[in-house]
Structures are given as structure tokens and as C-alpha cells.
gemmi code that builds the backbone of each chain (N, CA, C; Angstrom):
import gemmi

chains = {
    "A": [
        ("GLY", (-8.438, 13.868, -8.683), (-7.253, 12.984, -8.092), (-7.694, 12.202, -8.789)),
        ("ALA", (-6.136, 11.119, -9.266), (-6.132, 9.935, -10.013), (-6.723, 9.044, -9.190)),
        ("VAL", (-7.677, 8.640, -10.339), (-8.670, 6.719, -9.611), (-8.369, 5.607, -10.241)),
        ("VAL", (-8.458, 5.003, -9.562), (-7.877, 3.576, -10.233), (-9.297, 2.976, -9.536)),
        ("SER", (-9.731, 2.025, -9.926), (-10.745, 0.525, -9.215), (-10.160, -0.511, -9.825)),
        ("GLN", (-11.220, -1.228, -9.207), (-10.832, -3.092, -9.145), (-12.318, -3.618, -9.093)),
        ("HIS", (-11.613, -4.496, -10.115), (-13.144, -5.287, -10.154), (-12.772, -6.760, -9.917)),
        ("PRO", (-12.882, -7.890, -9.602), (-14.533, -7.216, -8.779), (-14.114, -7.015, -7.081)),
        ("SER", (-14.686, -6.981, -6.420), (-14.460, -6.466, -5.190), (-14.449, -7.419, -4.173)),
        ("ARG", (-15.250, -8.218, -4.283), (-15.110, -9.097, -3.484), (-15.297, -10.459, -4.951)),
        ("VAL", (-14.432, -11.669, -4.884), (-14.601, -13.194, -5.061), (-14.264, -14.222, -4.245)),
        ("ILE", (-15.907, -15.281, -3.789), (-15.533, -16.642, -3.719), (-15.302, -17.417, -4.803)),
        ("CYS", (-14.228, -18.444, -4.295), (-14.223, -19.933, -5.093), (-13.650, -20.755, -4.830)),
        ("LYS", (-13.922, -21.729, -5.169), (-13.307, -22.981, -5.205), (-12.242, -23.324, -5.131)),
        ("SER", (-12.095, -24.351, -4.782), (-9.629, -24.616, -4.579), (-9.757, -25.363, -6.410)),
        ("GLY", (-9.039, -25.287, -6.830), (-8.776, -25.399, -8.079), (-8.657, -24.915, -9.494)),
        ("THR", (-9.545, -23.717, -8.671), (-10.142, -22.993, -9.942), (-9.432, -21.674, -10.164)),
        ("SER", (-9.130, -20.848, -11.077), (-8.349, -19.453, -11.593), (-9.294, -18.757, -11.372)),
        ("VAL", (-8.810, -17.641, -10.972), (-9.658, -15.794, -10.526), (-8.764, -14.359, -11.390)),
        ("LYS", (-9.388, -14.028, -11.974), (-8.702, -13.234, -12.820), (-9.643, -12.006, -11.511)),
        ("ILE", (-8.546, -10.985, -11.712), (-8.733, -9.964, -11.020), (-8.380, -8.183, -11.934)),
        ("GLU", (-9.068, -7.450, -11.882), (-8.653, -6.392, -13.313), (-8.643, -5.008, -12.805)),
        ("CYS", (-7.344, -4.356, -12.956), (-6.932, -3.191, -12.415), (-7.341, -1.825, -13.570)),
        ("ARG", (-7.652, -0.768, -13.341), (-7.960, 0.352, -14.073), (-7.784, 1.304, -14.266)),
        ("SER", (-7.048, 1.812, -14.422), (-6.800, 3.417, -13.978), (-7.497, 4.421, -14.732)),
        ("LEU", (-8.374, 4.648, -14.432), (-9.611, 5.677, -15.028), (-9.375, 7.079, -15.472)),
        ("ASP", (-8.667, 8.068, -15.079), (-8.848, 8.971, -15.683), (-6.602, 9.602, -15.526)),
        ("PHE", (-6.410, 8.569, -16.199), (-4.842, 8.667, -16.376), (-4.209, 7.697, -17.087)),
        ("GLN", (-3.274, 7.671, -17.597), (-2.186, 6.847, -18.149), (-1.739, 6.033, -17.664)),
        ("ALA", (-1.382, 4.819, -16.792), (-0.743, 4.285, -15.755), (0.913, 3.867, -16.284)),
        ("THR", (1.728, 4.316, -16.072), (2.879, 3.341, -17.683), (3.386, 2.011, -16.568)),
        ("THR", (3.395, 1.950, -14.972), (3.295, 1.292, -14.152), (2.382, 0.672, -13.568)),
        ("MET", (1.710, -0.243, -13.101), (0.812, -0.548, -11.920), (1.487, -1.488, -11.094)),
        ("PHE", (1.653, -1.906, -10.244), (2.100, -2.733, -8.678), (0.793, -3.533, -8.352)),
        ("TRP", (1.440, -5.104, -7.826), (0.263, -5.490, -7.075), (0.814, -6.007, -5.900)),
        ("TYR", (-0.316, -5.686, -5.037), (0.133, -6.097, -4.128), (-0.735, -6.835, -2.508)),
        ("ARG", (-0.619, -7.537, -1.875), (-1.317, -8.642, -1.261), (-1.140, -8.327, 0.395)),
        ("GLN", (-2.298, -8.368, 1.223), (-2.097, -8.219, 2.612), (-3.053, -9.093, 2.799)),
        ("PHE", (-2.677, -10.013, 4.168), (-3.142, -11.148, 4.876), (-3.560, -10.124, 6.388)),
        ("PRO", (-4.760, -10.639, 6.498), (-5.205, -9.748, 7.909), (-4.215, -9.848, 8.691)),
        ("LYS", (-4.609, -8.404, 9.291), (-4.102, -7.687, 10.097), (-2.181, -7.653, 9.859)),
        ("GLN", (-1.661, -7.688, 8.450), (-0.992, -7.843, 8.364), (-0.478, -6.840, 7.486)),
        ("SER", (0.689, -5.952, 7.025), (0.733, -4.951, 6.023), (0.987, -5.365, 4.544)),
        ("LEU", (1.142, -4.465, 4.185), (0.668, -4.723, 2.111), (2.229, -4.573, 1.824)),
        ("MET", (2.067, -6.056, 0.812), (3.347, -6.907, 0.374), (2.840, -6.942, -0.919)),
        ("LEU", (4.846, -6.537, -1.822), (4.507, -6.432, -3.019), (4.763, -7.489, -3.792)),
        ("MET", (4.095, -7.782, -4.208), (3.856, -8.731, -5.102), (4.510, -8.665, -6.561)),
        ("ALA", (4.715, -8.202, -7.538), (4.699, -7.612, -8.310), (4.624, -6.465, -9.408)),
        ("THR", (5.695, -5.561, -9.796), (5.424, -4.305, -10.779), (5.491, -4.722, -12.127)),
        ("SER", (4.548, -4.449, -13.112), (4.359, -4.553, -14.679), (3.880, -3.401, -14.925)),
        ("ASN", (5.066, -3.564, -15.864), (5.153, -2.097, -17.094), (4.317, -2.599, -18.333)),
        ("GLU", (3.461, -1.612, -18.896), (2.610, -1.751, -19.899), (3.420, -2.651, -21.124)),
        ("GLY", (2.896, -3.657, -21.581), (3.754, -4.152, -23.034), (5.059, -5.037, -22.275)),
        ("SER", (5.628, -5.272, -21.281), (6.440, -5.850, -20.707), (6.219, -6.991, -19.889)),
        ("LYS", (7.376, -7.901, -19.614), (6.570, -8.803, -18.837), (6.707, -7.981, -17.544)),
        ("ALA", (6.003, -8.537, -16.330), (5.605, -8.299, -14.708), (7.433, -8.568, -13.713)),
        ("THR", (8.122, -7.866, -13.015), (9.037, -8.585, -12.015), (8.627, -8.699, -10.892)),
        ("TYR", (8.487, -10.347, -11.266), (8.279, -10.305, -9.631), (8.951, -10.104, -8.474)),
        ("GLU", (8.840, -9.699, -6.395), (9.043, -10.177, -6.109), (9.984, -11.370, -5.375)),
        ("GLN", (10.902, -11.391, -4.947), (11.306, -12.914, -4.230), (10.388, -13.727, -3.409)),
        ("GLY", (9.329, -14.703, -3.891), (9.034, -15.446, -3.300), (8.115, -15.776, -3.803)),
        ("VAL", (7.824, -14.595, -4.899), (5.994, -14.669, -5.120), (7.004, -15.611, -6.662)),
        ("GLU", (4.960, -16.780, -6.824), (5.410, -17.674, -7.800), (4.704, -16.731, -9.028)),
        ("LYS", (5.754, -16.517, -10.258), (4.959, -16.161, -11.166), (4.213, -16.870, -12.284)),
        ("ASP", (3.853, -18.260, -11.760), (3.649, -19.188, -12.392), (2.279, -19.158, -12.041)),
        ("LYS", (1.978, -18.660, -10.380), (0.611, -18.984, -9.810), (0.251, -17.705, -9.871)),
        ("PHE", (0.731, -16.301, -9.666), (0.343, -14.702, -9.614), (0.663, -13.969, -11.166)),
        ("LEU", (-0.148, -14.950, -12.286), (0.227, -14.205, -13.589), (-0.815, -12.623, -14.124)),
        ("ILE", (0.619, -11.915, -14.437), (0.078, -10.900, -14.616), (0.144, -10.371, -15.892)),
        ("ASN", (-0.341, -9.780, -16.362), (-1.043, -9.305, -17.686), (-0.855, -7.629, -17.891)),
        ("HIS", (-0.492, -6.829, -18.440), (-0.643, -4.943, -18.513), (-0.218, -4.855, -20.113)),
        ("ALA", (-1.352, -5.158, -20.289), (-1.188, -5.003, -21.851), (-2.050, -3.575, -21.703)),
        ("SER", (-2.711, -2.427, -21.285), (-2.837, -1.515, -21.630), (-2.214, -0.366, -21.232)),
        ("LEU", (-2.660, 0.609, -21.405), (-1.559, 1.164, -19.718), (-2.600, 2.321, -19.212)),
        ("THR", (-3.971, 1.590, -19.095), (-5.014, 1.771, -18.817), (-5.610, 0.526, -17.815)),
        ("LEU", (-4.946, -0.591, -17.550), (-5.266, -2.111, -17.456), (-4.471, -3.348, -17.576)),
        ("SER", (-4.759, -3.527, -15.843), (-3.512, -4.428, -15.718), (-4.430, -5.432, -14.645)),
        ("THR", (-4.144, -6.560, -15.748), (-4.980, -7.724, -14.336), (-3.619, -8.961, -13.759)),
        ("LEU", (-4.717, -10.082, -13.258), (-3.679, -10.497, -12.094), (-4.697, -12.199, -12.022)),
        ("THR", (-4.265, -12.602, -12.709), (-4.617, -13.595, -12.469), (-4.238, -15.286, -11.608)),
        ("VAL", (-5.194, -15.812, -10.113), (-4.030, -16.282, -9.496), (-4.742, -17.517, -9.691)),
        ("THR", (-3.386, -18.253, -10.392), (-4.125, -20.039, -11.092), (-4.054, -20.786, -10.502)),
        ("SER", (-5.157, -22.266, -10.295), (-5.122, -22.877, -9.241), (-5.511, -22.688, -8.147)),
        ("ALA", (-6.073, -21.938, -7.450), (-6.186, -20.977, -6.383), (-6.264, -22.166, -5.183)),
        ("HIS", (-5.718, -21.845, -3.923), (-5.563, -22.595, -2.301), (-6.031, -21.713, -1.640)),
        ("PRO", (-7.113, -22.356, -0.720), (-7.332, -21.515, 0.638), (-5.963, -20.420, 1.151)),
        ("GLU", (-5.102, -20.926, 1.278), (-3.881, -20.163, 1.456), (-3.852, -18.854, 0.527)),
        ("ASP", (-4.373, -18.967, -0.349), (-3.862, -17.760, -1.521), (-4.723, -16.901, -0.830)),
        ("SER", (-6.337, -17.503, -0.318), (-7.108, -16.400, -0.068), (-6.385, -14.790, 1.118)),
        ("SER", (-6.828, -13.744, 0.360), (-6.118, -12.463, 0.922), (-6.849, -11.071, 0.454)),
        ("PHE", (-6.221, -10.037, 0.639), (-6.911, -8.949, 0.397), (-6.132, -8.683, -0.931)),
        ("TYR", (-6.648, -8.684, -2.483), (-5.426, -8.004, -3.461), (-5.670, -6.777, -3.512)),
        ("ILE", (-4.431, -5.941, -3.207), (-4.846, -4.038, -3.752), (-4.023, -4.317, -4.848)),
        ("CYS", (-4.226, -3.258, -5.738), (-4.304, -2.765, -7.181), (-3.065, -1.702, -6.432)),
        ("SER", (-2.171, -1.011, -7.570), (-1.499, 0.994, -7.561), (-0.677, 0.961, -8.625)),
        ("ALA", (-1.746, 2.185, -9.346), (-1.063, 2.652, -10.616), (-0.392, 4.380, -10.578)),
        ("ARG", (0.710, 4.290, -10.818), (1.898, 5.020, -11.421), (1.820, 5.688, -12.605)),
        ("ALA", (1.638, 7.214, -12.690), (2.192, 7.851, -14.250), (3.521, 8.030, -14.152)),
        ("SER", (4.461, 8.653, -14.818), (5.485, 9.079, -14.951), (5.201, 10.814, -14.388)),
        ("ARG", (4.120, 11.257, -14.794), (4.431, 12.349, -14.012), (3.843, 12.816, -12.611)),
        ("TYR", (3.690, 11.399, -11.996), (3.415, 11.371, -10.124), (4.427, 11.533, -9.801)),
        ("ASN", (4.417, 11.769, -8.492), (5.509, 11.069, -7.472), (4.855, 10.125, -6.514)),
        ("GLU", (3.674, 9.455, -6.431), (3.293, 8.568, -6.306), (2.437, 7.573, -6.585)),
        ("GLN", (1.825, 6.873, -6.310), (1.253, 5.446, -6.576), (-0.297, 5.969, -6.320)),
        ("PHE", (-1.301, 5.466, -7.076), (-2.570, 5.238, -6.942), (-3.433, 4.126, -6.563)),
        ("PHE", (-3.930, 4.013, -5.459), (-4.391, 2.498, -4.848), (-5.557, 2.061, -5.226)),
        ("GLY", (-5.981, 1.029, -5.521), (-7.526, 0.806, -5.805), (-8.011, -0.172, -5.035)),
        ("PRO", (-9.425, 0.149, -4.534), (-9.613, -0.021, -3.500), (-9.638, -1.981, -3.340)),
        ("GLY", (-9.377, -2.732, -3.429), (-8.982, -3.881, -3.358), (-9.648, -5.204, -3.752)),
        ("THR", (-9.800, -6.297, -3.493), (-10.145, -7.151, -4.124), (-10.577, -8.441, -2.988)),
        ("ARG", (-10.945, -8.910, -2.297), (-10.819, -9.522, -1.422), (-11.237, -11.298, -1.947)),
        ("LEU", (-10.269, -11.773, -2.113), (-10.323, -13.411, -2.404), (-10.680, -14.425, -1.277)),
        ("THR", (-11.672, -15.565, -1.157), (-11.387, -16.351, -0.455), (-12.058, -17.169, -1.570)),
        ("VAL", (-10.807, -18.751, -0.750), (-10.616, -19.745, -1.779), (-10.933, -20.789, -0.991)),
        ("LEU", (-12.624, -21.698, -1.550), (-12.634, -22.508, -0.182), (-12.196, -23.973, -0.307)),
    ],
    "B": [
        ("GLU", (18.437, -6.234, 2.193), (17.079, -6.064, 1.632), (16.353, -5.019, 2.535)),
        ("LEU", (15.850, -4.281, 1.904), (14.899, -3.073, 2.610), (14.068, -3.398, 3.681)),
        ("LYS", (14.354, -2.774, 4.793), (13.084, -2.759, 5.535), (12.895, -1.538, 5.950)),
        ("VAL", (11.383, -1.899, 6.979), (10.700, -0.967, 7.115), (10.082, -0.617, 8.156)),
        ("GLU", (10.389, -0.542, 9.563), (9.693, -0.527, 10.799), (8.490, 0.362, 11.481)),
        ("GLN", (7.385, 0.197, 12.052), (7.325, 1.262, 12.710), (6.795, 0.873, 14.350)),
        ("ASN", (7.123, 1.639, 14.991), (6.359, 2.000, 16.315), (5.373, 2.658, 17.232)),
        ("PRO", (4.652, 2.633, 17.815), (4.577, 1.529, 17.843), (3.896, 0.165, 16.684)),
        ("LEU", (3.363, -0.475, 17.225), (2.771, -1.630, 16.459), (0.967, -1.381, 16.618)),
        ("PHE", (0.639, -1.442, 18.017), (-0.450, -0.847, 18.641), (-0.493, 0.555, 19.511)),
        ("LEU", (-1.575, 0.793, 19.425), (-1.293, 2.451, 20.361), (-2.882, 2.657, 20.486)),
        ("SER", (-3.081, 2.391, 21.796), (-4.733, 2.803, 22.320), (-4.388, 4.601, 23.052)),
        ("MET", (-5.080, 5.407, 22.901), (-4.976, 6.685, 23.140), (-5.951, 6.995, 23.222)),
        ("GLN", (-6.275, 8.326, 24.786), (-7.278, 9.168, 24.847), (-7.531, 10.265, 24.239)),
        ("GLU", (-8.940, 10.492, 23.208), (-9.024, 11.535, 22.776), (-8.093, 13.269, 23.625)),
        ("GLY", (-8.336, 13.940, 22.664), (-7.363, 15.534, 23.499), (-5.743, 15.084, 23.092)),
        ("LYS", (-5.424, 14.473, 23.522), (-3.690, 13.503, 24.221), (-2.892, 13.676, 22.514)),
        ("ASN", (-1.684, 13.632, 22.477), (-0.843, 13.086, 21.279), (-0.002, 12.902, 21.427)),
        ("TYR", (0.495, 12.400, 20.463), (1.367, 11.299, 20.220), (1.807, 10.916, 18.872)),
        ("THR", (3.305, 10.584, 19.108), (4.260, 10.302, 17.412), (4.039, 8.749, 17.654)),
        ("ILE", (3.815, 8.431, 15.689), (4.369, 6.832, 15.602), (5.961, 7.402, 14.714)),
        ("TYR", (6.494, 6.088, 15.097), (7.814, 6.500, 13.858), (7.778, 5.018, 13.244)),
        ("CYS", (8.407, 5.479, 11.730), (9.049, 4.780, 10.725), (10.753, 4.917, 10.680)),
        ("ASN", (10.889, 3.358, 10.600), (12.364, 3.564, 10.389), (12.562, 2.641, 9.240)),
        ("TYR", (13.685, 3.242, 8.111), (13.794, 2.248, 7.062), (15.005, 1.620, 7.005)),
        ("SER", (16.195, 1.408, 6.737), (17.157, 0.448, 6.805), (18.082, 0.814, 5.533)),
        ("THR", (17.998, 1.230, 4.236), (18.483, 1.449, 3.149), (18.572, 3.375, 3.245)),
        ("THR", (18.789, 3.742, 1.828), (18.603, 5.032, 0.970), (17.456, 5.184, 0.195)),
        ("SER", (16.926, 6.156, 0.835), (15.525, 6.289, 0.229), (14.787, 8.325, 0.588)),
        ("ASP", (14.662, 9.017, -0.670), (14.717, 10.118, 0.022), (12.826, 10.714, -0.263)),
        ("ARG", (12.476, 9.260, -0.496), (10.187, 9.252, -0.760), (9.259, 8.533, 0.300)),
        ("LEU", (8.796, 9.231, 0.737), (8.371, 8.203, 1.956), (6.857, 8.623, 1.958)),
        ("TYR", (6.170, 8.026, 2.463), (4.673, 8.239, 2.024), (4.134, 7.704, 3.647)),
        ("TRP", (2.897, 7.974, 3.485), (2.271, 7.930, 4.786), (0.983, 7.333, 4.322)),
        ("TYR", (-0.338, 6.505, 4.678), (-1.503, 6.095, 4.318), (-2.394, 5.780, 5.855)),
        ("ARG", (-3.561, 6.244, 5.020), (-4.647, 5.432, 6.712), (-5.325, 4.199, 6.175)),
        ("GLN", (-5.276, 3.679, 6.497), (-6.551, 2.242, 6.079), (-7.373, 2.275, 7.081)),
        ("ASP", (-8.672, 2.190, 6.837), (-9.688, 1.703, 7.505), (-10.202, 0.222, 7.903)),
        ("PRO", (-10.642, -0.178, 8.741), (-10.864, -1.914, 8.306), (-11.146, -2.057, 7.044)),
        ("GLY", (-11.469, -3.153, 6.922), (-11.503, -3.681, 5.802), (-11.610, -2.655, 4.381)),
        ("LYS", (-10.986, -1.821, 3.966), (-10.918, -1.131, 3.183), (-9.339, -0.600, 2.274)),
        ("SER", (-9.293, -0.676, 1.114), (-7.764, 0.022, 0.622), (-7.349, 1.459, 1.619)),
        ("LEU", (-6.027, 1.886, 0.842), (-5.634, 2.644, 1.538), (-5.556, 4.393, 0.967)),
        ("GLU", (-5.851, 4.923, 2.008), (-5.788, 6.693, 1.827), (-4.695, 7.081, 1.631)),
        ("SER", (-4.178, 8.070, 0.843), (-3.378, 9.020, 1.120), (-2.668, 9.958, 2.042)),
        ("LEU", (-2.415, 10.290, 2.630), (-1.815, 11.557, 3.905), (-0.888, 12.159, 3.342)),
        ("PHE", (-0.107, 12.028, 2.853), (1.267, 12.597, 2.582), (2.704, 12.487, 1.573)),
        ("VAL", (3.080, 12.580, 1.546), (4.058, 12.452, 0.357), (5.108, 13.396, 0.903)),
        ("LEU", (6.419, 12.572, 1.109), (7.336, 13.260, 1.847), (8.553, 13.337, 0.648)),
        ("LEU", (8.606, 13.927, 0.216), (9.759, 14.406, -1.233), (11.691, 14.721, -0.723)),
        ("SER", (11.750, 14.689, 0.370), (13.107, 16.137, 0.503), (13.503, 15.755, 1.686)),
        ("ASN", (14.783, 15.654, 2.065), (15.399, 15.346, 2.977), (14.420, 16.887, 4.678)),
        ("GLY", (14.097, 16.528, 5.872), (13.572, 18.044, 6.566), (11.772, 18.345, 5.683)),
        ("ALA", (11.556, 17.488, 5.396), (9.897, 17.582, 4.634), (8.946, 17.850, 5.764)),
        ("VAL", (8.517, 18.826, 5.794), (7.627, 18.613, 6.848), (5.901, 18.810, 6.052)),
        ("LYS", (4.486, 17.962, 6.492), (3.738, 18.296, 6.158), (2.394, 17.955, 6.827)),
        ("GLN", (1.190, 19.283, 7.181), (0.150, 18.779, 8.500), (-0.570, 18.881, 7.705)),
        ("GLU", (-1.924, 18.436, 7.957), (-3.026, 18.233, 7.424), (-3.982, 18.062, 8.641)),
        ("GLY", (-4.496, 19.403, 9.056), (-5.704, 18.878, 10.747), (-4.822, 18.526, 11.524)),
        ("ARG", (-5.128, 17.426, 12.595), (-4.727, 16.906, 12.891), (-2.957, 15.923, 13.402)),
        ("LEU", (-3.053, 16.009, 11.690), (-1.851, 15.062, 11.680), (-0.475, 15.997, 10.715)),
        ("MET", (0.603, 15.443, 11.196), (1.646, 15.585, 11.486), (3.007, 15.354, 10.932)),
        ("ALA", (3.423, 15.154, 9.432), (4.723, 14.530, 9.023), (5.533, 15.139, 8.719)),
        ("SER", (6.855, 14.060, 8.924), (8.009, 14.603, 8.777), (9.114, 13.830, 7.819)),
        ("LEU", (10.119, 14.186, 7.474), (11.332, 13.207, 7.039), (12.528, 13.426, 7.475)),
        ("ASP", (13.667, 12.699, 8.324), (14.649, 12.930, 7.994), (15.631, 11.663, 7.005)),
        ("THR", (15.888, 12.027, 6.035), (16.321, 10.857, 5.523), (18.119, 11.042, 5.662)),
        ("LYS", (18.543, 11.272, 6.382), (19.768, 10.692, 6.990), (20.073, 10.185, 7.809)),
        ("ALA", (19.008, 10.269, 9.170), (17.973, 8.935, 10.481), (18.102, 8.042, 9.438)),
        ("ARG", (17.152, 8.387, 8.091), (16.502, 7.275, 7.765), (15.052, 6.858, 8.560)),
        ("LEU", (14.241, 7.908, 9.048), (13.469, 7.892, 9.720), (12.646, 9.201, 9.834)),
        ("SER", (10.777, 8.456, 9.590), (10.019, 9.475, 9.609), (8.952, 9.922, 10.369)),
        ("THR", (8.271, 10.306, 11.329), (7.210, 10.095, 11.915), (5.766, 10.768, 11.460)),
        ("LEU", (5.264, 10.532, 12.894), (3.264, 10.902, 12.165), (3.004, 11.158, 13.097)),
        ("HIS", (2.755, 12.680, 13.415), (2.577, 13.386, 15.016), (1.137, 13.740, 15.037)),
        ("ILE", (-0.040, 12.707, 16.214), (-0.944, 13.138, 16.181), (-1.273, 14.710, 17.021)),
        ("THR", (-2.162, 14.954, 16.893), (-1.655, 16.127, 17.877), (-4.239, 15.944, 18.193)),
        ("ALA", (-3.714, 16.434, 19.479), (-5.363, 16.177, 20.249), (-6.135, 15.517, 19.859)),
        ("ALA", (-5.708, 13.918, 19.239), (-6.382, 13.040, 18.863), (-8.239, 12.724, 19.328)),
        ("VAL", (-8.887, 12.371, 18.104), (-10.354, 12.564, 17.937), (-10.644, 11.361, 17.774)),
        ("HIS", (-11.896, 10.454, 18.306), (-12.629, 9.446, 17.937), (-12.187, 8.917, 16.379)),
        ("ASP", (-12.377, 9.914, 15.244), (-12.438, 9.919, 13.701), (-11.026, 8.943, 13.139)),
        ("LEU", (-9.452, 9.238, 14.086), (-8.498, 9.217, 13.444), (-8.139, 7.901, 14.310)),
        ("SER", (-9.085, 6.623, 14.444), (-8.916, 5.525, 14.307), (-8.619, 4.352, 13.651)),
        ("ALA", (-7.816, 3.894, 13.588), (-7.108, 3.578, 12.216), (-6.149, 2.488, 11.782)),
        ("THR", (-5.094, 1.805, 11.222), (-3.876, 1.785, 10.697), (-3.282, 2.691, 10.001)),
        ("TYR", (-1.940, 2.837, 10.091), (-1.785, 4.002, 9.129), (-0.245, 3.012, 9.071)),
        ("PHE", (0.096, 3.172, 7.828), (1.152, 2.412, 6.960), (1.837, 3.907, 7.122)),
        ("CYS", (3.518, 3.403, 7.076), (3.796, 4.480, 5.947), (4.448, 3.668, 5.269)),
        ("ALA", (4.822, 4.197, 3.692), (5.843, 3.498, 2.365), (6.990, 3.675, 2.042)),
        ("VAL", (7.864, 3.319, 2.199), (8.898, 3.648, 1.234), (9.463, 3.316, -0.080)),
        ("ALA", (9.776, 4.546, -0.529), (9.520, 3.971, -2.357), (11.434, 3.786, -2.738)),
        ("ARG", (11.627, 2.947, -3.430), (12.994, 2.917, -3.547), (12.905, 1.862, -5.502)),
        ("GLY", (14.389, 2.121, -6.102), (14.096, 1.339, -7.161), (13.658, 2.612, -8.786)),
        ("THR", (14.249, 2.271, -9.561), (13.708, 2.592, -10.392), (12.367, 2.723, -11.112)),
        ("GLY", (11.612, 1.519, -10.874), (10.197, 1.473, -10.952), (9.637, 1.701, -9.717)),
        ("ASN", (10.204, 3.134, -8.836), (9.894, 3.112, -7.631), (8.900, 2.329, -7.018)),
        ("GLN", (9.328, 1.089, -6.531), (8.874, 0.314, -5.529), (8.004, 0.975, -4.794)),
        ("PHE", (7.323, 0.708, -3.574), (6.821, 0.617, -2.424), (7.063, -0.411, -1.605)),
        ("TYR", (7.422, -0.175, -0.119), (7.874, -1.217, 0.857), (7.263, 0.139, 1.733)),
        ("PHE", (5.783, -1.287, 2.542), (5.438, -0.451, 3.114), (6.673, -1.333, 5.064)),
        ("GLY", (6.038, -0.044, 5.830), (5.853, -0.177, 7.338), (5.079, -1.861, 7.836)),
        ("THR", (5.131, -1.836, 8.996), (4.060, -2.631, 9.883), (3.526, -2.734, 10.086)),
        ("GLY", (2.852, -0.822, 9.756), (1.827, -0.608, 10.151), (1.482, -0.378, 11.530)),
        ("THR", (0.561, 0.662, 12.192), (0.472, 1.179, 13.516), (-1.253, 1.339, 13.346)),
        ("SER", (-1.502, -0.091, 14.406), (-3.491, 0.527, 14.705), (-3.457, 0.910, 15.661)),
        ("LEU", (-3.747, 2.083, 15.177), (-3.812, 3.369, 16.106), (-5.928, 3.038, 16.597)),
        ("THR", (-5.940, 3.065, 17.869), (-7.472, 3.358, 19.012), (-7.766, 4.807, 19.387)),
        ("VAL", (-8.289, 5.381, 19.234), (-8.662, 6.846, 19.885), (-9.909, 6.589, 20.539)),
        ("ILE", (-9.704, 6.312, 22.302), (-10.353, 6.355, 22.780), (-11.517, 7.480, 23.712)),
        ("PRO", (-12.665, 7.011, 23.201), (-13.521, 9.000, 24.042), (-13.349, 9.417, 25.151)),
    ],
}
model = gemmi.Model(1)
for chain_id, residues in chains.items():
    chain = gemmi.Chain(chain_id)
    for i, (resn, *xyz) in enumerate(residues, 1):
        res = gemmi.Residue()
        res.name, res.seqid = resn, gemmi.SeqId(i, " ")
        for name, pos in zip(("N", "CA", "C"), xyz):
            atom = gemmi.Atom()
            atom.name, atom.element = name, gemmi.Element(name[0])
            atom.pos, atom.b_iso = gemmi.Position(*pos), 0.0
            res.add_atom(atom)
        chain.add_residue(res)
    model.add_chain(chain)
structure = gemmi.Structure()
structure.add_model(model)
structure.setup_entities()
């Protein structure tokens, strides 16, 4: 099956710093990648959709200047949380999709804790 | 706005019993997915349902899709402790195949 990795798996940072999370499709080329956020005991909320080589499309209520998404290649997307604050602490999960698949493949997630 | 609701939100059941989790969604879609999530982990794909009337079974779990009623069910047969987890349905929408997740059902199977 298709494999998606995320790095780091866990990160702790101070308030006001920026954090970059990488999402890679390891054995397929992902035409589209998605970023989700999940707060404890809640569902996954779609933050944005990114297509390789174009600007990400953000869901309503998600600040594009705070959550910078770059999809520079068909196997890599990055999410940068800029000037992180404690309320940004969450579990961030990416997924990737290739046009030949009818489903998304999810990464293992990154737990962000902002002190 | 697409809404995806699951019920129940919490389910505690004894081993050996049967139960059904329901997933209702508010707008048209013919693609629905079920996932399992263990605490602190990401999602494990269970079922991909791509057409009205689709039914899939794997072990003690069976999923179905009724696109006219905008309803999917996940049926658990003779539950075992290992099935304890949170189960999510997700509805696909849009040209980009965005997923919108249900509220989740936290299942605890009691020995």
C-alpha cells in the first residue's frame, strides 16, 4: 500500500517561534496533499488542500498567513506554523492522494506542543 | 456547509454483542470512507465505499452506503476487546477530493 511519512513526530517549542512539519509520500507521486488538525478527543478538521506547484486552498477560518503550506514537489509538502502560540498545540495529520487512487493515505501525525 | 454526523458519539458494549454505528451527511456524495484511530495514533483505513448500495466486510466489521439516504453504517458483529478505538467516517467532496470527517464514535468493548 501507499506510505506517507511525517517529520517530526513530536515537537515542543516556545511561544512565538515557527515550526515546520514535513509530509512525504514515499512510494507514489502525490498530486494533492491535505493538512488536518485534530484537538484532543475531537474529529479531524481539514485545514488546507495543496496541489504540487500551486498555492494551497485554505478552509474557511484557517489563517493562511499563520499556517504556511508549500507543495514544492510531487512527494513533499510542508506546513509551517508561524509565531506559534499555546492554542496552536494540536495533532497535525497530513494525507496524500494520487490521481489513480480513490482514497487518501494518511501520515502518522505530528504532535505539536507550544509552551 | 457539509455536515457529517455520527451516532452514537460514545459506545460501551460487552464482548460478543452486536452494534451499529451510523454516519449521516448533509450533501450529495458518492464516496465514503471509514477509519479507525487508536489513542495517540493516526488513521487506519477500514473501508472505501464508492457507490450507492456498496457493502464491504472485513472480519467482524461490515460497512454499507446508501447515497440516497445520505447514510452509511458500520456494523460490529460479536465484538471483541481489540475493536476498542475511535471510528470515523469521512465524506469526499469537491474536485480536489477533500475529506470531511464525522464527529467520531469512541468504542469501548468490555470483556
